[in-house]
N, C-alpha and C positions, 0 to 999 in steps of 0.2 A: 262880221261886215254888214255894212247896211248898202243895201241899193234901193236905188229911186225905183219904183214900179209903174207909178203914175204921175203924170206931170201936171194933170189937174189938180191944184191945191185949193180951189174956190170953195169948197165944202169942207176944208180941213176943221174949221171952228164953226160948224152948223148948229143944228138942234143938240147935240151932247158937247158940253164943254171940253170934257178930257178926251185924249186919245185913248184908244184899247188897245193894248198889248195882248197878242193871241198867241198861245203856245201851240205846238203841232202835235207831237207825240201824245197820245194818251187824252187829246183835249180835241183839236179839231178833227184830226184822223185817230182811228181807233187803233192803232199799231204804233211800233217803235220802230222809226226810220233804219237806226243803226242795225237792230237785229234783222230786220226783214232784208236789209243789203247785204249782210253777211250769208244768209241763206241763196239769195241771189247770186252772188260769188260762186257759193259751193257748186250750185247748179251749172254754172259756167264753167268750172274746171276745179274739181274737188281738191285736187293738189295744191291750190292756193290758199288752202286752210293752214299751211306750214308758214304762211308768210304773216299770219293775223299776229302772232305774239311779236313778232319783231317789229311790224307796225305799231303795234300798242306801245312796245318799249319806249316809242319817239313821243308818246303821248296821245291822248284821244283824239285831239284835233289832227294829228297826223294820220292816225287810223282812219278817222271819218273820209279824210281828203283822198286816201288811197282806193278806198271803197267808191268812192263817187267818181273817180276817174274811171273806174272799170264797170260801173253798174248803172243803169238807167231805170227810172220809174216812169210809170205812164199816171199821171197826176189825175187824169179823168176817171181811173179806175179804182182809185185809193177808196177805202171805206170812211167816209166822213161820218161825223156825228151829225146826224139828220137836223134835229131840234136846235143844236147850237148853230149850225151853219144857215138856218133860218133866221136865228136870232141877229147873226152877221150880216146877213144880206138887208135885214130892215135897216139895222143901225146905219151900214152904208148908204143905204137910199135917202135916210135923214139926213147925211151929210157928215158923218162920224168920221173922225181918222182912226182908220184900223191898221195896226202894225203887227206883223209876223214877228215873233219874239221867241226864238227857238234854238236849241243846242243842235240840231240838226245842220247838216251840211248846207251851204246856201246852193249849191246846184239842186238840192232838192225842195229847198224853201222856195227858190225862185219858180221852180216850175209848178209848185202848188199855187203860189199867188198869180202867175199869170193864167194858169187855168180857171181859178176862181174870179179874178178881175175885181175883188173888192179890197184890196190891200193897197195901202200908200206907200209903205216902207217895207222892208226887211231888215230884220238884224239876226243873223244867222252865225255859224261857226265856219271858219276856214281853215287854209292850210295850217296856220299857225296859233288861231285862237279858238279854244273851245267855248263857245258862249253859253255858259250855265251859271246859276246863281249869282254871285255879285258882279260877275261881268255881265250878264244879261241886265242886271239893274242900272249898271251904269249907262249902258247904251241906250235903255229906254228913257233914262232921266237926260241922256243929251238929245235925243230925239225929242221928247215933249217939252223941254224948257221948263220955264218956271211955274207952268199952268198945272204941272204933275201929269199922272197917268192913272189909268185902270188897268186891271190885269186879270186875264182868264188862262186858267191852268187845271191841273189836276194833281200834282206830285208834292211830297214833302219837300222835296229839294227847292221847289219854289218860295218856301216861307221868306226868304231874305226879300224877294220881290214883293211879295204881298204886303210886308211890313210897311214900305215906303210908298204903296199903291195908295189910290185915293178911295178906291171900292175894290173888292174881289169876287171875281164870279168863279165857280167852281164847276166843273165838267167831269162828272164819273169820276169823283175824287177817291184818291186811295185811302186804305183804313187809317184812321185818324187824323187824317187832311181836314176835314169839316171843322172837328172840334178846335184843332189846333188854331185854324184862321179866324173862327168864330171868337175865340179867346181875346183876339187882337181887334175885335170889333169891325171886322171888314166886309165880311160876307154880305152880299145884296142880292143874290140869285145863285141858284144849283141847280146844275141841268143834269138830272139823273140819266139810268140806263134803262131803256125799255124794250130790252132784247129777250125777256122770257126767262125762264128757268135756268140757273146756273147748272143745275144737275143734268137737265135735258141737253144743254148745249154741249157740256164734256161728253156725255154719253154719245152723242152724234158725232162728235170730234173723232172719239174711241171707235166709232162705227159698229158698235154692240149689234146693230141690226145685221151686221154682216158674219157675225160669230157663226149663225146657223150653218155657213159654209163648213167650218171644222166638224160638222158632224160626220164627214166623211172619214174621220178617224175610226168609227165604229163600224164601218163597211167590213174590213176583214174579219173582225169578232163575230157579226152576225153570219156571214157567209161561212164562216168555218162551223157554224151550229154550237158555239160555245158561249152563247150568250145566257147560259144558266149559271155561269162561274162566277160568282160575285166579285172574286178578287181580280179577275181579269176585267170585269164590267168596271171596278175600281180604277184599275190602270189605264183603261180607255178614257174615262172622265177626267183624269189627271192630264192625259194627253190632250184632251179636249181643250181644257183650261189653259193649259202651256201655249197652244196654238193661238188661241184667242188673245191673250196677252202680247206673244209676240206679235201677231198680225197688227193689233192696235197700236203697238209701237212704231210699227213701218207705216201705217196709215198716216199717223201724226207727222212723222218726217217726210213723207211723200207730199203730205198738204203743205207743209211748210216750204219744199222746194218747187213746188207748182203754183205758188200764189198768183203771179202773174198772168198764167194760163187758165187758172180756176176762174178768175174775175172775169175773163172774156168769154166763159161759158154760160149759156143760158141758164143752166141749173147750179152747176158746181160754185157760183159765185155766192151761193147762199151757205156755204160751208162754213162752220164758226170761225175758221183763221182768215177765209178770204173775205168774209165779211166785217171781220175784226170784232166778233162778239167773245172771243177767247185772247187772251194774252198769248202772243207767240212765246214770252218768258216761261210761261207754265206750260206749254207744249214743250219747250226744249228740257225742262225739268222731268216731265213725265215720260218721255222717251227712254231713258236709261232705266227708269223705276219699274217701267213695265217689261223691259227686257230683262233685268235681273230677276223679276218675278216669274217670268216664263221659264228662265233657265233653272231657277231653284226648285220648281215644280219637277222639272226633267230628271233632277239629282234622284228621285224617287223611281225612276223607271230604267229599263235596261239602257245600257250605254249607246246601243246602237240609235235609240231614240233621241237621244242628246245630239247624236250626229245628224239625224234627219231634221232635227230643230235647228240646228246650225246651217244645214245646206238650205232650208228654206228661209232662213234669216238673210243668208248672203245673197240667195237669187234674188229675194223680193228688193232688197238693197240695191243690187245690180240693175234689176228692172227700173226703180225709181230715178236711178242716176243715169242710166243709158238706155237700155233697152226699149223703154216703153216711147221713145222716139223713133225706132227704126221698124218700119212697116213689114208686116208678116212675124219678123222675130219677136214682137211684142205679144202676140197670140200665141205663139209656141211657148213663149215663157210662162203666159198665164195659164196654160193648157199643162204644162209642167208642175206648177204651184199645186194645181188640184191633185195631181198624180201624186205628188210628194206627201200630201196630206194623208192620203190611202196607205202609202207605204210605211210612213210613220205611225199610222194606225196598227200596222201588220207588226212594226218592231215593239211598239208598247205591250202588245200581248203575245209577243213571239209566236207569231203565225207566218208562214210561208205563202208569199202569195202566188196567185198562179198567172201563168201567160195570159190566159183568156180576160182575168180582171183588169190586168194592164193594158191590153189591147183594146178593150172596151172602153174604158177609162180615157185613153188617148183620143180616140174618135169623138166620144160623147163631149169631152169638154173643149175639145178643139172647136166643135161647131159652137157651144155657148160663147167662147171667146170670141168668136168671130161673129155672132150675133150683137156682142155688146159693142164691138167697133161698128157695126152695121148701123146700129140705133145711132151712135153718136154721128156718124156721117150724115145719117138721115136728118138729124136736129140741125146739123151745119147747114144742109141744102135748104132747110127751112128758114134759117137765119141769113141766108144768101152768101155764106161763104165758101171759099174755094179750098181752102187747105184745113189741116186739124188743128185743134187747140193744143199744140205741142206734140202732135203725134205726125208721123211720115206719110199719111194718107190726104187723097184728096177725094172731094164728092162724087167725081167720075168712078171712083174704085168701088162704090156700093155695090152694084150688081155683081162685081167679080167677087166680092167678099161673100154675097147671097148665096153664089154657086158654090164656091168652096164650102160654106158653112151647111148648106143643104147636103151635099154629096157627104160630108163628115158626119151627118147626122145619121144618114142611112147605111153609112158602113159602121157605125154602133150597133143599128140593129142587126146586121148582117153577123157582125162577130158574135152576138148573143145567140142568133140562130145556130150557127155553127158550133156554139159551145153546148147545145141542149142536147146534141147528138154524137158528142165527143165521150172519149174514154173517161175524161175528167168529170163530165157531169153525170154520166151514169154511176160512177162510183161514189159521187156524193149525195144524190138524190135518188129516193127509192121510186119515184114516179117523175122522171126528167120531161115527161111527154107534157105535163102540166105547164111547165115553164114556157111552152110554146104560145100561151095566152099573153105572155108578157111581151112579145114583139108587137102586135097591134097597139097596146097600151101605149109602148114606148114611140112606136111610129106616130100615134096620135099626138103625144106630148110634145116631140119635137117639131112636128108639122104644125100644130096650133102656136108654139112659139114663134117660129118662123113668120107665120102669116100675121100674127099681132105685130111682129117687128116691122113687116113691110107695111103694114097699115099705119104705123107710126103710133101704136098704142102700147108698146114695152117700153115703158119710162123708168126702171131700174135694172139693177144688174141681174141678169137670167137666172142665175142659181137662186139668189133671193126672191125673184119672182115665183119660180117652181115651188120654193118652200111655202110662200104666202099664198100662193093662187089656190081657190078653192078647188079648182078642177084637179091643179097638181096634187093637191092632199087626198083626192079622192084616189087618183091613180096611183099614188104611192102606195096608199092602204090597200089597194087591191092588189097590187103588186107584192105586197108583204104577206097577204093571204095565200096567195098562189104559191108563193116559195115554200110557206109553212104546209101547204098541201102537198108539195112535191117531195118534202122531207119524208 
């Protein structure tokens, strides 16, 4: 469908003689609007996924129309290709006629055109027509008349349009596209990708820097004093890798579901999917692959570990879909995910967990989950927001969370103190009194984390911060020495 976006046509035949047709998906924006709208639909109501095949049976145009009827996009937050957009603005200023020519639904195309204010016409899909390939060519020919047109896109499916275009502009072209278009003698300009190393982008999307959280699976092995058994160390290592792959799979899904919220967030908007530096399709393919790898590794471990890994996955999935938007429930679930890692580590090496370790972990990780929310709310306040980025909190909740988190941190220290003088502590350690020195170390570490958070100097996940922080590393090292001396 073609819609008039601008009534002013005085500069249609200005400095550039031919109008320029501009594709959206992968060209003007670094995303596929169809795939993105599917994830937006799933976040709204996951049960609607069962309607997708029935909509598709009636054709891609019908599918896009049904999605557009249920999903909105914020055109101002989409990841535009910066260099190409700057070029289009220059062409528009010079009087060139610019046409949106896309297979995306007209609702999305119109929102983008109105947001940018540089397009004269829109040619897009509607309820009955999927405007791709030949249909797009016909529409551009109708709009441009005898003078012809130029065309900017990135995909092989647009070759029929380029064949009839006067000149071809390529924007982040897919593999083989540039060679195919050059053989037709059409290429005039190529806009490349300046988003850095692909490997770094994918590692960031997988959040490999969060994998150190999974070192928690080694805690039961260490505290049971069986770390000299190489077989058990190998099993714990497999558990670590399985949790890493499983967690990365969920991180990808979480990022795909949270695209609108992440783009509003001052730091999360730089994540690869939100910024458009990684294709959503690649993320969709990686999610099941990582999950299969995780459970494949779990086959080499006790069956109980498989159950704990499945519990972790289901819980994280529920967190991504529902719990993360419910105030307080979200931090309780995050706490549970940390505890599940420890429980899974125990099943991997067939060690029985003590009540003391579970109680200590619950208070400690609840405090860390609360400090994570606290820092987000502080950041929101600095951004003059009043509600959370897809969360159930307000900035006025910040002090309350601080009180809860501080109390929970000191509760963990209290559990540790009681454990030292318990029968379990005396049975497991020859000199349990040495462990008393752990209490001031833990007090210092948790108090420092909350102090930095209140100052606005804690800019990452608190667990990752504890692992990376120089003071935290010293404290962990000193704690390990104390435990060794106590044995």
